[in-house]
mmCIF file of the N, C-alpha and C atoms, coordinates in Angstrom:
data_MODEL
# 
_entry.id   MODEL 
# 
loop_
_atom_site.group_PDB 
_atom_site.id 
_atom_site.type_symbol 
_atom_site.label_atom_id 
_atom_site.label_alt_id 
_atom_site.label_comp_id 
_atom_site.label_asym_id 
_atom_site.label_entity_id 
_atom_site.label_seq_id 
_atom_site.pdbx_PDB_ins_code 
_atom_site.Cartn_x 
_atom_site.Cartn_y 
_atom_site.Cartn_z 
_atom_site.occupancy 
_atom_site.B_iso_or_equiv 
_atom_site.pdbx_formal_charge 
_atom_site.auth_seq_id 
_atom_site.auth_comp_id 
_atom_site.auth_asym_id 
_atom_site.auth_atom_id 
_atom_site.pdbx_PDB_model_num 
ATOM 1   N N  . MET A 1 1  ? 16.367 0.907  161.521 1.00 0.00 ? 1  MET A N  1 
ATOM 2   C CA . MET A 1 1  ? 15.319 1.073  160.517 1.00 0.00 ? 1  MET A CA 1 
ATOM 3   C C  . MET A 1 1  ? 15.364 -0.311 159.477 1.00 0.00 ? 1  MET A C  1 
ATOM 4   N N  . LYS A 1 2  ? 14.282 -0.691 159.207 1.00 0.00 ? 2  LYS A N  1 
ATOM 5   C CA . LYS A 1 2  ? 14.549 -1.761 158.395 1.00 0.00 ? 2  LYS A CA 1 
ATOM 6   C C  . LYS A 1 2  ? 14.023 -1.518 156.920 1.00 0.00 ? 2  LYS A C  1 
ATOM 7   N N  . SER A 1 3  ? 14.751 -1.735 155.741 1.00 0.00 ? 3  SER A N  1 
ATOM 8   C CA . SER A 1 3  ? 14.310 -1.443 154.579 1.00 0.00 ? 3  SER A CA 1 
ATOM 9   C C  . SER A 1 3  ? 14.041 -2.860 153.849 1.00 0.00 ? 3  SER A C  1 
ATOM 10  N N  . ASN A 1 4  ? 12.919 -2.519 152.989 1.00 0.00 ? 4  ASN A N  1 
ATOM 11  C CA . ASN A 1 4  ? 12.578 -3.866 152.291 1.00 0.00 ? 4  ASN A CA 1 
ATOM 12  C C  . ASN A 1 4  ? 12.927 -3.392 150.884 1.00 0.00 ? 4  ASN A C  1 
ATOM 13  N N  . PHE A 1 5  ? 13.734 -4.190 150.125 1.00 0.00 ? 5  PHE A N  1 
ATOM 14  C CA . PHE A 1 5  ? 14.312 -4.111 148.726 1.00 0.00 ? 5  PHE A CA 1 
ATOM 15  C C  . PHE A 1 5  ? 13.696 -5.255 148.033 1.00 0.00 ? 5  PHE A C  1 
ATOM 16  N N  . ASP A 1 6  ? 13.092 -4.880 146.976 1.00 0.00 ? 6  ASP A N  1 
ATOM 17  C CA . ASP A 1 6  ? 12.651 -5.778 146.203 1.00 0.00 ? 6  ASP A CA 1 
ATOM 18  C C  . ASP A 1 6  ? 13.663 -6.235 145.098 1.00 0.00 ? 6  ASP A C  1 
ATOM 19  N N  . LEU A 1 7  ? 14.438 -7.188 145.246 1.00 0.00 ? 7  LEU A N  1 
ATOM 20  C CA . LEU A 1 7  ? 15.552 -7.540 144.178 1.00 0.00 ? 7  LEU A CA 1 
ATOM 21  C C  . LEU A 1 7  ? 14.993 -7.596 142.631 1.00 0.00 ? 7  LEU A C  1 
ATOM 22  N N  . LYS A 1 8  ? 13.713 -8.279 142.495 1.00 0.00 ? 8  LYS A N  1 
ATOM 23  C CA . LYS A 1 8  ? 13.212 -8.414 141.182 1.00 0.00 ? 8  LYS A CA 1 
ATOM 24  C C  . LYS A 1 8  ? 13.015 -6.941 140.642 1.00 0.00 ? 8  LYS A C  1 
ATOM 25  N N  . SER A 1 9  ? 12.298 -6.165 141.342 1.00 0.00 ? 9  SER A N  1 
ATOM 26  C CA . SER A 1 9  ? 11.914 -4.738 140.825 1.00 0.00 ? 9  SER A CA 1 
ATOM 27  C C  . SER A 1 9  ? 13.160 -3.948 140.559 1.00 0.00 ? 9  SER A C  1 
ATOM 28  N N  . GLY A 1 10 ? 14.118 -4.054 141.294 1.00 0.00 ? 10 GLY A N  1 
ATOM 29  C CA . GLY A 1 10 ? 15.337 -3.270 141.071 1.00 0.00 ? 10 GLY A CA 1 
ATOM 30  C C  . GLY A 1 10 ? 16.285 -3.805 139.947 1.00 0.00 ? 10 GLY A C  1 
ATOM 31  N N  . LEU A 1 11 ? 16.060 -5.214 139.546 1.00 0.00 ? 11 LEU A N  1 
ATOM 32  C CA . LEU A 1 11 ? 16.796 -5.577 138.397 1.00 0.00 ? 11 LEU A CA 1 
ATOM 33  C C  . LEU A 1 11 ? 16.025 -5.150 137.204 1.00 0.00 ? 11 LEU A C  1 
ATOM 34  N N  . LEU A 1 12 ? 14.745 -5.156 137.326 1.00 0.00 ? 12 LEU A N  1 
ATOM 35  C CA . LEU A 1 12 ? 13.887 -4.709 136.148 1.00 0.00 ? 12 LEU A CA 1 
ATOM 36  C C  . LEU A 1 12 ? 13.999 -3.248 135.862 1.00 0.00 ? 12 LEU A C  1 
ATOM 37  N N  . GLY A 1 13 ? 14.167 -2.345 137.016 1.00 0.00 ? 13 GLY A N  1 
ATOM 38  C CA . GLY A 1 13 ? 14.430 -1.142 136.882 1.00 0.00 ? 13 GLY A CA 1 
ATOM 39  C C  . GLY A 1 13 ? 15.738 -0.655 136.074 1.00 0.00 ? 13 GLY A C  1 
ATOM 40  N N  . LEU A 1 14 ? 16.915 -1.386 136.625 1.00 0.00 ? 14 LEU A N  1 
ATOM 41  C CA . LEU A 1 14 ? 18.048 -1.542 135.927 1.00 0.00 ? 14 LEU A CA 1 
ATOM 42  C C  . LEU A 1 14 ? 18.137 -1.717 134.389 1.00 0.00 ? 14 LEU A C  1 
ATOM 43  N N  . LEU A 1 15 ? 17.451 -2.809 134.300 1.00 0.00 ? 15 LEU A N  1 
ATOM 44  C CA . LEU A 1 15 ? 17.380 -3.284 132.754 1.00 0.00 ? 15 LEU A CA 1 
ATOM 45  C C  . LEU A 1 15 ? 16.608 -2.371 132.091 1.00 0.00 ? 15 LEU A C  1 
ATOM 46  N N  . ALA A 1 16 ? 15.546 -1.791 132.381 1.00 0.00 ? 16 ALA A N  1 
ATOM 47  C CA . ALA A 1 16 ? 14.758 -0.797 131.905 1.00 0.00 ? 16 ALA A CA 1 
ATOM 48  C C  . ALA A 1 16 ? 15.731 0.394  131.425 1.00 0.00 ? 16 ALA A C  1 
ATOM 49  N N  . GLY A 1 17 ? 16.461 0.732  132.442 1.00 0.00 ? 17 GLY A N  1 
ATOM 50  C CA . GLY A 1 17 ? 17.341 2.163  132.267 1.00 0.00 ? 17 GLY A CA 1 
ATOM 51  C C  . GLY A 1 17 ? 18.427 1.844  131.259 1.00 0.00 ? 17 GLY A C  1 
ATOM 52  N N  . ILE A 1 18 ? 18.988 0.694  131.231 1.00 0.00 ? 18 ILE A N  1 
ATOM 53  C CA . ILE A 1 18 ? 19.990 0.376  130.288 1.00 0.00 ? 18 ILE A CA 1 
ATOM 54  C C  . ILE A 1 18 ? 19.489 0.089  128.804 1.00 0.00 ? 18 ILE A C  1 
ATOM 55  N N  . LEU A 1 19 ? 18.402 -0.433 128.766 1.00 0.00 ? 19 LEU A N  1 
ATOM 56  C CA . LEU A 1 19 ? 17.777 -0.300 127.454 1.00 0.00 ? 19 LEU A CA 1 
ATOM 57  C C  . LEU A 1 19 ? 17.390 1.018  126.896 1.00 0.00 ? 19 LEU A C  1 
ATOM 58  N N  . ILE A 1 20 ? 16.908 1.708  127.769 1.00 0.00 ? 20 ILE A N  1 
ATOM 59  C CA . ILE A 1 20 ? 16.406 3.138  127.224 1.00 0.00 ? 20 ILE A CA 1 
ATOM 60  C C  . ILE A 1 20 ? 17.860 3.940  126.727 1.00 0.00 ? 20 ILE A C  1 
ATOM 61  N N  . THR A 1 21 ? 18.801 3.717  127.468 1.00 0.00 ? 21 THR A N  1 
ATOM 62  C CA . THR A 1 21 ? 20.053 4.472  127.172 1.00 0.00 ? 21 THR A CA 1 
ATOM 63  C C  . THR A 1 21 ? 20.625 4.122  125.929 1.00 0.00 ? 21 THR A C  1 
ATOM 64  N N  . PHE A 1 22 ? 20.751 2.699  125.714 1.00 0.00 ? 22 PHE A N  1 
ATOM 65  C CA . PHE A 1 22 ? 21.025 2.167  124.305 1.00 0.00 ? 22 PHE A CA 1 
ATOM 66  C C  . PHE A 1 22 ? 20.182 2.538  123.290 1.00 0.00 ? 22 PHE A C  1 
ATOM 67  N N  . THR A 1 23 ? 18.859 2.604  123.418 1.00 0.00 ? 23 THR A N  1 
ATOM 68  C CA . THR A 1 23 ? 17.856 2.983  122.265 1.00 0.00 ? 23 THR A CA 1 
ATOM 69  C C  . THR A 1 23 ? 18.245 4.437  121.833 1.00 0.00 ? 23 THR A C  1 
ATOM 70  N N  . ILE A 1 24 ? 18.430 5.342  122.969 1.00 0.00 ? 24 ILE A N  1 
ATOM 71  C CA . ILE A 1 24 ? 18.586 6.931  122.746 1.00 0.00 ? 24 ILE A CA 1 
ATOM 72  C C  . ILE A 1 24 ? 19.897 7.005  121.889 1.00 0.00 ? 24 ILE A C  1 
ATOM 73  N N  . GLY A 1 25 ? 21.016 6.173  122.297 1.00 0.00 ? 25 GLY A N  1 
ATOM 74  C CA . GLY A 1 25 ? 22.209 6.270  121.603 1.00 0.00 ? 25 GLY A CA 1 
ATOM 75  C C  . GLY A 1 25 ? 22.169 5.790  120.189 1.00 0.00 ? 25 GLY A C  1 
ATOM 76  N N  . ALA A 1 26 ? 21.608 4.690  120.143 1.00 0.00 ? 26 ALA A N  1 
ATOM 77  C CA . ALA A 1 26 ? 21.374 4.136  118.506 1.00 0.00 ? 26 ALA A CA 1 
ATOM 78  C C  . ALA A 1 26 ? 20.593 4.992  117.793 1.00 0.00 ? 26 ALA A C  1 
ATOM 79  N N  . ALA A 1 27 ? 19.552 5.913  118.321 1.00 0.00 ? 27 ALA A N  1 
ATOM 80  C CA . ALA A 1 27 ? 18.677 6.472  117.529 1.00 0.00 ? 27 ALA A CA 1 
ATOM 81  C C  . ALA A 1 27 ? 19.187 8.073  117.257 1.00 0.00 ? 27 ALA A C  1 
ATOM 82  N N  . ALA A 1 28 ? 20.146 8.382  117.897 1.00 0.00 ? 28 ALA A N  1 
ATOM 83  C CA . ALA A 1 28 ? 20.829 9.707  117.613 1.00 0.00 ? 28 ALA A CA 1 
ATOM 84  C C  . ALA A 1 28 ? 21.532 9.741  116.330 1.00 0.00 ? 28 ALA A C  1 
ATOM 85  N N  . LYS A 1 29 ? 21.288 10.944 115.723 1.00 0.00 ? 29 LYS A N  1 
ATOM 86  C CA . LYS A 1 29 ? 21.828 11.079 114.392 1.00 0.00 ? 29 LYS A CA 1 
ATOM 87  C C  . LYS A 1 29 ? 23.028 12.163 114.592 1.00 0.00 ? 29 LYS A C  1 
ATOM 88  N N  . SER A 1 30 ? 23.955 12.080 113.937 1.00 0.00 ? 30 SER A N  1 
ATOM 89  C CA . SER A 1 30 ? 24.877 13.123 113.879 1.00 0.00 ? 30 SER A CA 1 
ATOM 90  C C  . SER A 1 30 ? 24.804 14.007 112.800 1.00 0.00 ? 30 SER A C  1 
ATOM 91  N N  . SER A 1 31 ? 25.102 15.185 112.718 1.00 0.00 ? 31 SER A N  1 
ATOM 92  C CA . SER A 1 31 ? 25.002 16.116 111.461 1.00 0.00 ? 31 SER A CA 1 
ATOM 93  C C  . SER A 1 31 ? 26.466 16.041 110.740 1.00 0.00 ? 31 SER A C  1 
ATOM 94  N N  . GLY A 1 32 ? 27.256 15.321 111.262 1.00 0.00 ? 32 GLY A N  1 
ATOM 95  C CA . GLY A 1 32 ? 28.612 15.463 110.676 1.00 0.00 ? 32 GLY A CA 1 
ATOM 96  C C  . GLY A 1 32 ? 29.349 14.183 111.386 1.00 0.00 ? 32 GLY A C  1 
ATOM 97  N N  . PRO A 1 33 ? 30.880 14.266 110.888 1.00 0.00 ? 33 PRO A N  1 
ATOM 98  C CA . PRO A 1 33 ? 31.732 13.369 111.472 1.00 0.00 ? 33 PRO A CA 1 
ATOM 99  C C  . PRO A 1 33 ? 32.141 13.849 112.771 1.00 0.00 ? 33 PRO A C  1 
ATOM 100 N N  . VAL A 1 34 ? 31.664 13.056 113.755 1.00 0.00 ? 34 VAL A N  1 
ATOM 101 C CA . VAL A 1 34 ? 31.760 13.293 115.079 1.00 0.00 ? 34 VAL A CA 1 
ATOM 102 C C  . VAL A 1 34 ? 33.575 13.233 115.309 1.00 0.00 ? 34 VAL A C  1 
ATOM 103 N N  . GLY A 1 35 ? 33.784 14.375 116.233 1.00 0.00 ? 35 GLY A N  1 
ATOM 104 C CA . GLY A 1 35 ? 35.308 14.291 116.474 1.00 0.00 ? 35 GLY A CA 1 
ATOM 105 C C  . GLY A 1 35 ? 36.152 14.546 115.257 1.00 0.00 ? 35 GLY A C  1 
ATOM 106 N N  . ARG A 1 36 ? 35.682 15.149 114.175 1.00 0.00 ? 36 ARG A N  1 
ATOM 107 C CA . ARG A 1 36 ? 36.804 15.553 113.341 1.00 0.00 ? 36 ARG A CA 1 
ATOM 108 C C  . ARG A 1 36 ? 37.552 16.836 113.576 1.00 0.00 ? 36 ARG A C  1 
ATOM 109 N N  . PHE A 1 37 ? 36.959 17.803 114.290 1.00 0.00 ? 37 PHE A N  1 
ATOM 110 C CA . PHE A 1 37 ? 37.654 18.972 114.690 1.00 0.00 ? 37 PHE A CA 1 
ATOM 111 C C  . PHE A 1 37 ? 37.974 18.991 116.099 1.00 0.00 ? 37 PHE A C  1 
ATOM 112 N N  . GLN A 1 38 ? 39.296 19.327 116.503 1.00 0.00 ? 38 GLN A N  1 
ATOM 113 C CA . GLN A 1 38 ? 39.548 19.404 117.859 1.00 0.00 ? 38 GLN A CA 1 
ATOM 114 C C  . GLN A 1 38 ? 39.881 20.879 118.261 1.00 0.00 ? 38 GLN A C  1 
ATOM 115 N N  . ILE A 1 39 ? 39.488 21.339 119.431 1.00 0.00 ? 39 ILE A N  1 
ATOM 116 C CA . ILE A 1 39 ? 39.727 22.710 119.728 1.00 0.00 ? 39 ILE A CA 1 
ATOM 117 C C  . ILE A 1 39 ? 40.472 22.653 121.035 1.00 0.00 ? 39 ILE A C  1 
ATOM 118 N N  . THR A 1 40 ? 41.548 23.556 121.142 1.00 0.00 ? 40 THR A N  1 
ATOM 119 C CA . THR A 1 40 ? 42.230 23.711 122.237 1.00 0.00 ? 40 THR A CA 1 
ATOM 120 C C  . THR A 1 40 ? 43.087 25.057 122.249 1.00 0.00 ? 40 THR A C  1 
ATOM 121 N N  . GLY A 1 41 ? 43.388 25.569 123.456 1.00 0.00 ? 41 GLY A N  1 
ATOM 122 C CA . GLY A 1 41 ? 43.761 26.810 123.670 1.00 0.00 ? 41 GLY A CA 1 
ATOM 123 C C  . GLY A 1 41 ? 44.252 26.963 125.119 1.00 0.00 ? 41 GLY A C  1 
ATOM 124 N N  . ILE A 1 42 ? 45.122 28.061 125.208 1.00 0.00 ? 42 ILE A N  1 
ATOM 125 C CA . ILE A 1 42 ? 45.564 28.357 126.443 1.00 0.00 ? 42 ILE A CA 1 
ATOM 126 C C  . ILE A 1 42 ? 45.551 30.007 126.682 1.00 0.00 ? 42 ILE A C  1 
ATOM 127 N N  . ASN A 1 43 ? 45.136 30.594 127.511 1.00 0.00 ? 43 ASN A N  1 
ATOM 128 C CA . ASN A 1 43 ? 45.290 32.014 127.897 1.00 0.00 ? 43 ASN A CA 1 
ATOM 129 C C  . ASN A 1 43 ? 44.596 32.637 126.735 1.00 0.00 ? 43 ASN A C  1 
ATOM 130 N N  . SER A 1 44 ? 45.315 33.375 125.611 1.00 0.00 ? 44 SER A N  1 
ATOM 131 C CA . SER A 1 44 ? 44.758 34.164 124.677 1.00 0.00 ? 44 SER A CA 1 
ATOM 132 C C  . SER A 1 44 ? 45.069 33.443 123.268 1.00 0.00 ? 44 SER A C  1 
ATOM 133 N N  . HIS A 1 45 ? 45.596 32.172 123.275 1.00 0.00 ? 45 HIS A N  1 
ATOM 134 C CA . HIS A 1 45 ? 46.028 31.577 122.115 1.00 0.00 ? 45 HIS A CA 1 
ATOM 135 C C  . HIS A 1 45 ? 45.106 30.309 121.676 1.00 0.00 ? 45 HIS A C  1 
ATOM 136 N N  . ALA A 1 46 ? 44.633 30.079 120.586 1.00 0.00 ? 46 ALA A N  1 
ATOM 137 C CA . ALA A 1 46 ? 43.683 29.056 120.351 1.00 0.00 ? 46 ALA A CA 1 
ATOM 138 C C  . ALA A 1 46 ? 43.983 28.308 119.162 1.00 0.00 ? 46 ALA A C  1 
ATOM 139 N N  . LEU A 1 47 ? 43.854 26.863 118.965 1.00 0.00 ? 47 LEU A N  1 
ATOM 140 C CA . LEU A 1 47 ? 44.179 26.157 117.904 1.00 0.00 ? 47 LEU A CA 1 
ATOM 141 C C  . LEU A 1 47 ? 42.906 25.214 117.319 1.00 0.00 ? 47 LEU A C  1 
ATOM 142 N N  . ILE A 1 48 ? 42.415 25.178 116.147 1.00 0.00 ? 48 ILE A N  1 
ATOM 143 C CA . ILE A 1 48 ? 41.484 24.378 115.657 1.00 0.00 ? 48 ILE A CA 1 
ATOM 144 C C  . ILE A 1 48 ? 42.291 23.261 114.723 1.00 0.00 ? 48 ILE A C  1 
ATOM 145 N N  . ILE A 1 49 ? 42.141 22.028 115.030 1.00 0.00 ? 49 ILE A N  1 
ATOM 146 C CA . ILE A 1 49 ? 42.799 21.008 114.246 1.00 0.00 ? 49 ILE A CA 1 
ATOM 147 C C  . ILE A 1 49 ? 41.688 20.238 113.383 1.00 0.00 ? 49 ILE A C  1 
ATOM 148 N N  . ASP A 1 50 ? 41.886 20.146 112.293 1.00 0.00 ? 50 ASP A N  1 
ATOM 149 C CA . ASP A 1 50 ? 41.099 19.235 111.600 1.00 0.00 ? 50 ASP A CA 1 
ATOM 150 C C  . ASP A 1 50 ? 41.869 17.838 111.579 1.00 0.00 ? 50 ASP A C  1 
ATOM 151 N N  . THR A 1 51 ? 41.331 16.776 112.187 1.00 0.00 ? 51 THR A N  1 
ATOM 152 C CA . THR A 1 51 ? 42.017 15.379 112.461 1.00 0.00 ? 51 THR A CA 1 
ATOM 153 C C  . THR A 1 51 ? 41.917 14.759 111.149 1.00 0.00 ? 51 THR A C  1 
ATOM 154 N N  . ALA A 1 52 ? 41.221 15.019 110.074 1.00 0.00 ? 52 ALA A N  1 
ATOM 155 C CA . ALA A 1 52 ? 41.158 14.153 108.980 1.00 0.00 ? 52 ALA A CA 1 
ATOM 156 C C  . ALA A 1 52 ? 42.129 14.575 107.790 1.00 0.00 ? 52 ALA A C  1 
ATOM 157 N N  . THR A 1 53 ? 42.414 15.947 107.815 1.00 0.00 ? 53 THR A N  1 
ATOM 158 C CA . THR A 1 53 ? 43.440 16.524 106.980 1.00 0.00 ? 53 THR A CA 1 
ATOM 159 C C  . THR A 1 53 ? 44.563 16.839 107.438 1.00 0.00 ? 53 THR A C  1 
ATOM 160 N N  . GLY A 1 54 ? 44.608 17.066 108.802 1.00 0.00 ? 54 GLY A N  1 
ATOM 161 C CA . GLY A 1 54 ? 45.987 17.650 109.477 1.00 0.00 ? 54 GLY A CA 1 
ATOM 162 C C  . GLY A 1 54 ? 46.078 19.154 109.312 1.00 0.00 ? 54 GLY A C  1 
ATOM 163 N N  . GLN A 1 55 ? 45.087 19.831 108.767 1.00 0.00 ? 55 GLN A N  1 
ATOM 164 C CA . GLN A 1 55 ? 45.285 21.484 108.805 1.00 0.00 ? 55 GLN A CA 1 
ATOM 165 C C  . GLN A 1 55 ? 44.797 21.995 110.179 1.00 0.00 ? 55 GLN A C  1 
ATOM 166 N N  . VAL A 1 56 ? 45.756 23.021 110.328 1.00 0.00 ? 56 VAL A N  1 
ATOM 167 C CA . VAL A 1 56 ? 45.684 23.531 111.671 1.00 0.00 ? 56 VAL A CA 1 
ATOM 168 C C  . VAL A 1 56 ? 45.352 25.163 111.621 1.00 0.00 ? 56 VAL A C  1 
ATOM 169 N N  . TRP A 1 57 ? 44.453 25.686 112.287 1.00 0.00 ? 57 TRP A N  1 
ATOM 170 C CA . TRP A 1 57 ? 44.238 27.188 112.113 1.00 0.00 ? 57 TRP A CA 1 
ATOM 171 C C  . TRP A 1 57 ? 44.414 27.638 113.644 1.00 0.00 ? 57 TRP A C  1 
ATOM 172 N N  . ARG A 1 58 ? 45.254 28.897 113.601 1.00 0.00 ? 58 ARG A N  1 
ATOM 173 C CA . ARG A 1 58 ? 45.707 29.344 114.862 1.00 0.00 ? 58 ARG A CA 1 
ATOM 174 C C  . ARG A 1 58 ? 44.947 30.690 115.040 1.00 0.00 ? 58 ARG A C  1 
ATOM 175 N N  . GLY A 1 59 ? 44.832 31.063 116.115 1.00 0.00 ? 59 GLY A N  1 
ATOM 176 C CA . GLY A 1 59 ? 44.271 32.198 116.586 1.00 0.00 ? 59 GLY A CA 1 
ATOM 177 C C  . GLY A 1 59 ? 44.776 33.043 117.845 1.00 0.00 ? 59 GLY A C  1 
ATOM 178 N N  . PHE A 1 60 ? 45.101 34.113 117.677 1.00 0.00 ? 60 PHE A N  1 
ATOM 179 C CA . PHE A 1 60 ? 45.725 34.991 119.004 1.00 0.00 ? 60 PHE A CA 1 
ATOM 180 C C  . PHE A 1 60 ? 44.661 36.116 119.390 1.00 0.00 ? 60 PHE A C  1 
ATOM 181 N N  . PHE A 1 61 ? 44.185 36.169 120.600 1.00 0.00 ? 61 PHE A N  1 
ATOM 182 C CA . PHE A 1 61 ? 43.154 37.241 120.990 1.00 0.00 ? 61 PHE A CA 1 
ATOM 183 C C  . PHE A 1 61 ? 43.766 38.143 121.974 1.00 0.00 ? 61 PHE A C  1 
ATOM 184 N N  . THR A 1 62 ? 44.985 38.709 121.685 1.00 0.00 ? 62 THR A N  1 
ATOM 185 C CA . THR A 1 62 ? 45.459 39.671 122.586 1.00 0.00 ? 62 THR A CA 1 
ATOM 186 C C  . THR A 1 62 ? 45.858 40.844 121.705 1.00 0.00 ? 62 THR A C  1 
ATOM 187 N N  . SER A 1 63 ? 45.828 42.212 122.325 1.00 0.00 ? 63 SER A N  1 
ATOM 188 C CA . SER A 1 63 ? 46.206 43.270 121.594 1.00 0.00 ? 63 SER A CA 1 
ATOM 189 C C  . SER A 1 63 ? 47.680 43.127 121.006 1.00 0.00 ? 63 SER A C  1 
ATOM 190 N N  . GLY A 1 64 ? 48.570 42.491 121.686 1.00 0.00 ? 64 GLY A N  1 
ATOM 191 C CA . GLY A 1 64 ? 49.829 42.260 121.189 1.00 0.00 ? 64 GLY A CA 1 
ATOM 192 C C  . GLY A 1 64 ? 50.343 40.820 120.689 1.00 0.00 ? 64 GLY A C  1 
ATOM 193 N N  . GLY A 1 65 ? 49.022 40.130 120.403 1.00 0.00 ? 65 GLY A N  1 
ATOM 194 C CA . GLY A 1 65 ? 49.401 38.716 120.159 1.00 0.00 ? 65 GLY A CA 1 
ATOM 195 C C  . GLY A 1 65 ? 49.864 38.623 118.648 1.00 0.00 ? 65 GLY A C  1 
ATOM 196 N N  . GLY A 1 66 ? 50.117 37.270 118.142 1.00 0.00 ? 66 GLY A N  1 
ATOM 197 C CA . GLY A 1 66 ? 50.765 36.835 117.122 1.00 0.00 ? 66 GLY A CA 1 
ATOM 198 C C  . GLY A 1 66 ? 49.805 36.948 115.716 1.00 0.00 ? 66 GLY A C  1 
ATOM 199 N N  . ASN A 1 67 ? 50.180 36.291 114.748 1.00 0.00 ? 67 ASN A N  1 
ATOM 200 C CA . ASN A 1 67 ? 49.477 36.271 113.631 1.00 0.00 ? 67 ASN A CA 1 
ATOM 201 C C  . ASN A 1 67 ? 48.313 35.180 113.680 1.00 0.00 ? 67 ASN A C  1 
ATOM 202 N N  . THR A 1 68 ? 46.861 35.855 113.568 1.00 0.00 ? 68 THR A N  1 
ATOM 203 C CA . THR A 1 68 ? 45.789 34.801 113.441 1.00 0.00 ? 68 THR A CA 1 
ATOM 204 C C  . THR A 1 68 ? 45.755 34.637 111.967 1.00 0.00 ? 68 THR A C  1 
ATOM 205 N N  . ASP A 1 69 ? 45.337 33.329 111.802 1.00 0.00 ? 69 ASP A N  1 
ATOM 206 C CA . ASP A 1 69 ? 45.000 32.836 110.400 1.00 0.00 ? 69 ASP A CA 1 
ATOM 207 C C  . ASP A 1 69 ? 43.733 33.573 109.884 1.00 0.00 ? 69 ASP A C  1 
ATOM 208 N N  . GLY A 1 70 ? 43.683 34.094 108.793 1.00 0.00 ? 70 GLY A N  1 
ATOM 209 C CA . GLY A 1 70 ? 42.411 34.967 108.226 1.00 0.00 ? 70 GLY A CA 1 
ATOM 210 C C  . GLY A 1 70 ? 41.239 34.003 108.180 1.00 0.00 ? 70 GLY A C  1 
ATOM 211 N N  . ASP A 1 71 ? 41.246 32.835 108.140 1.00 0.00 ? 71 ASP A N  1 
ATOM 212 C CA . ASP A 1 71 ? 40.275 32.188 107.811 1.00 0.00 ? 71 ASP A CA 1 
ATOM 213 C C  . ASP A 1 71 ? 39.821 31.367 109.359 1.00 0.00 ? 71 ASP A C  1 
ATOM 214 N N  . PHE A 1 72 ? 40.299 31.647 110.365 1.00 0.00 ? 72 PHE A N  1 
ATOM 215 C CA . PHE A 1 72 ? 40.088 30.936 111.590 1.00 0.00 ? 72 PHE A CA 1 
ATOM 216 C C  . PHE A 1 72 ? 38.868 31.077 112.115 1.00 0.00 ? 72 PHE A C  1 
ATOM 217 N N  . LEU A 1 73 ? 37.999 32.281 111.871 1.00 0.00 ? 73 LEU A N  1 
ATOM 218 C CA . LEU A 1 73 ? 36.661 32.379 112.460 1.00 0.00 ? 73 LEU A CA 1 
ATOM 219 C C  . LEU A 1 73 ? 35.469 31.878 111.288 1.00 0.00 ? 73 LEU A C  1 
ATOM 220 N N  . GLN A 1 74 ? 36.167 31.448 110.146 1.00 0.00 ? 74 GLN A N  1 
ATOM 221 C CA . GLN A 1 74 ? 35.247 30.953 109.109 1.00 0.00 ? 74 GLN A CA 1 
ATOM 222 C C  . GLN A 1 74 ? 34.881 29.633 109.401 1.00 0.00 ? 74 GLN A C  1 
ATOM 223 N N  . PRO A 1 75 ? 33.695 29.158 108.931 1.00 0.00 ? 75 PRO A N  1 
ATOM 224 C CA . PRO A 1 75 ? 33.043 27.774 109.022 1.00 0.00 ? 75 PRO A CA 1 
ATOM 225 C C  . PRO A 1 75 ? 33.988 26.643 108.535 1.00 0.00 ? 75 PRO A C  1 
ATOM 226 N N  . LYS A 1 76 ? 34.278 25.716 109.130 1.00 0.00 ? 76 LYS A N  1 
ATOM 227 C CA . LYS A 1 76 ? 35.370 24.732 108.642 1.00 0.00 ? 76 LYS A CA 1 
ATOM 228 C C  . LYS A 1 76 ? 34.863 23.813 107.689 1.00 0.00 ? 76 LYS A C  1 
ATOM 229 N N  . ILE A 1 77 ? 33.456 23.455 107.437 1.00 0.00 ? 77 ILE A N  1 
ATOM 230 C CA . ILE A 1 77 ? 32.998 22.580 106.388 1.00 0.00 ? 77 ILE A CA 1 
ATOM 231 C C  . ILE A 1 77 ? 31.968 23.267 105.487 1.00 0.00 ? 77 ILE A C  1 
# 
C-alpha cells in the first residue's frame, strides 16, 4: 500500500497546532498564585502546605486518628 504524504501540509498543520497551543496558554488567566498550595496524603492522613508562608495544616480521617487542625477544611485565602 502506497501512501502519499504532503510534507508542506503536514508542516503547516504542525505549525498551526503549536501556534494555537501557545495562544491558549498565553490567554489563560489564573485566579490566584498557581502552585502556592500543595496537597499530599497517604491512607487517612492529609497535609496542605502553603509554599509562600510555610504553614502546614494536618488532617486525620479515621476514627482513631490524630489531631486534625481546626481550620483544615476552611478556605486558605
